[in-house]
N, C-alpha and C positions, 0 to 999 in steps of 0.2 A: 359479446359477453357483457352482462350488466355490470355497472359500477358498484363496487363494494365500499361502503363508507366505514371509516375507522370506528365510529360510534357503535356500529353493529357488532363489534367484537367483544364488547364489554358485557358482563353479566352482573346485575345487581348493583348496589350502591358502592361508593368508594371514590377516592380522589382520582384525577386524571393520571397522576404519577403512579399510584399503586395499581390502577387498572392496566396501565401500559406495561408495567413490569410483569403483571400476571399473564397478560396476553403473550408476551415474549417467552415466558416460562412454558406456557402451554404449547406454543408453536414449536419450541425446542423439543418438547416431549414427543410431539407428533413426528418431527424429523427423525428422532432417534428410533422411534417405533418402525418407521418406514425404511430406515437404513438396514434393518435386519431382515427385510422381506424383499427378495428379488422379484416376486410375482405381483407385488402390490397388496393392498389391503382395502377392504370395504370400510365405509364410515363406521359401521357397527363394530367391526374388528378393532379399528383404531380406538374407538371410544372405550372398549373394554380393556384394551392394553394400557391406555394412559389414565384410565379412571375418571373420564369426563363424560358429561351427558352427550348423547349423539348430536343434539341440536347445536351445542357449543362447538363440537368438532366440525360440524358441517359449515358453520360460519367462518371458523378459522381456516379451514381448507379452501373455502371459496375465495377468501382474501389472498391466501398464498398462491392459489392458482392464478389469480388476477395478475400477480407479479411474476408468473412463470417459475415460481419456486416449487410448485407441485403441479402434477397433471392428474385430472380426474376423468376417466373414461365413463361417460354416461351410459354407454351400452352395457358394459360389464360391471360398472360400479366400483371398479378398482382405482385406488389412489396410489400414485407413485411419485418419487422425487422428480422434479421438473428439470428442464435443461439449464435454467439459471443457477440453481443450487449445485448442479453437477459442474457447471463452468467455474463457479466460485471454489468448489472443492479441488478441482484440478489446479487452479491458480495457487491455492494455498499450499498444495503439496509439490508444486513444480520448483525445481532448482533453476533459478533465473540466470545463474552464472554462465552456462553454455551459450545462452542466447545473447548475452551481453559481451562475452569475451572478445568477439571480433571488433566490436566498437572500442573496447579498452585498448586493444592492440593497435588499431588504426590511430587512435588519439595519441598513444605513446609514440608511434612512428612520426606523426605529423608535428608533434611538439618537441620530441626528443626527451620528454620528461616522464617521470613515474606517473602512473594513472591508478587510482584506487577505486574500488567498489565497496561501499559501506551499507549496512542494514540498520535502520532506525529501530531502537529498542526502548522507547519510552523516555528514559532520562540520559541516554547516551547512544552512540553509534558504534557498531562493531565492524571491523574490516573483514570482508569475506572473500575478496579477490584483489589481485594486484598484478600489474605489468611494470616491472622496474624499468626506469629510463636508461638510456645509453650513455648519459653523461658520466664523467669520472666522479664529479661531485653531484650527488643526487639524494633525494629524500626517499627513504624506504621505511615502512612500518611492517610489523609482523601481522600475518593473518590471525584473526581472533583478538587482536588488540582492541581495547575499548577507548573511545575518545569522547570528550565532553561535547555538548551541543553548542553553547553560546560563544565559544572561542575558536571553532573550526569551520571551514567553508562547507564541508558536507553536513555538519550538524546544523548550521544556520539555514542551509537550503531546506533541510527536513522540517525545521520549525516553521518556515514560511509556508509550507504546505498544510499545516494544521489549521483547523477552524479557528475563527477569531476568539471563540469562548473557551478554547482549550487551555488548561492551566499551565501546560508546559511552555506556552507562548511568553509567559512572564520573564523567561530567561533572556529575552532579546527585546530591545526597544522597538516600539511600534514603527518608528521612522525607518529603522533598518529592515524590518519585515516588508514594509511598503516598497522600499528600494529594491529588495531582492525579487519581489514579485514583478516589479516593473522591468527590471533589467534581465530577468531570467537566470540569474546566477548570484552566488554569494561569494564573499571574499574573506580571507583570513590574512591580514597583513601583520605578520610577526606577533600574532595574538596568542596562539597556542604554544609555539616554539620559537624562541628568538633565532632569527636568521632564516626562518622558513615562512614563505607565504604560499597561499593556495587559492584556487578558484574551484567552484563546484556547483552542480545543479542536482535537484532531487526530483523524483517521480513516484507516483503511487500505482500499485497494481490493483486490479479489480477487487481482490480479496481484502485490500486495505493496507498491505505491507508497503512501507516506504523505503526506497533505496536512494543512494546518492553516489554520483561519480565525481571525483575530484582530481585535480592536478596539483600536487605539492611541489614547490620549486624553491631552491635557494633564493633568498629575497633579492640579491643583487641581479640575478638573472630574470626574476619575475618583473622587476622594475624596467629592465631593458626590453623585455618582450611581452609586456602586458597586453597590448592590443592584439598581437598574434594569438596569445593564449586564450583571450576572450573569444576571438573569432573561431578558433578551432574547437573550443568547448561548446559554443552555441551550435556549430555545425554537427558535432557529435550528439548533442541533445536532440536536434531535429531528427537525426537518423534513428536514435534509440526510440523516441516516441512514435515514429512512423512504423518501426519494426514491431513494437508492442501492440500498437493499434491493429496492424495487419494480422497479428497472431492472437488476438483476443486477450492481450495482457501479458504475453510471454510464452 
């Protein structure tokens, strides 16, 4: 397949920024048109439905086909949603909790502590699953509870996954971001709740959603078992990433 250059997608004058936004908008319109057609559509049919010149549709379709987001059968002329967009759609709609639950349970058993699963939501994280620890004194939070980013282990881990130019990164010093990335985990040492410390790691799904797994622990126990908690968390992280990779992201 011949290479499609980004410049080929723009029509007429305009800045790179405005042209890029226009191309994204047109591509989204094509995706929506094709989502309503199980049999696929010809270039002409797409052009009429989205109100664009056929030549423009052809160039955008060629670029999206190059990325496996669309498929274009030359014999029939029909264009359909491609395997990559279908994969992303499945990932976006998939409930990741059943996949991760065995890892949460094992980490809880191995540490004896509560294990949380949180979902990154832009300016906070939301707890979506939890396995309470077996200790008499333990840290437990309600499912659905919102936690801040810069003072929690799961929030910090999520921030460290963001691109360097993401504005949300300003909540955490660059030096701490670097340390989290190098170590593979983030720490909360009595920062969010006095008497509670936590360790956590984050990971991103193909569709872009970011989740974090953390182990909150009474601080006196965390200090006594810190090395064990780090080791068990990193082992769980390796298992989670391997499982997600084997299953295409969850």
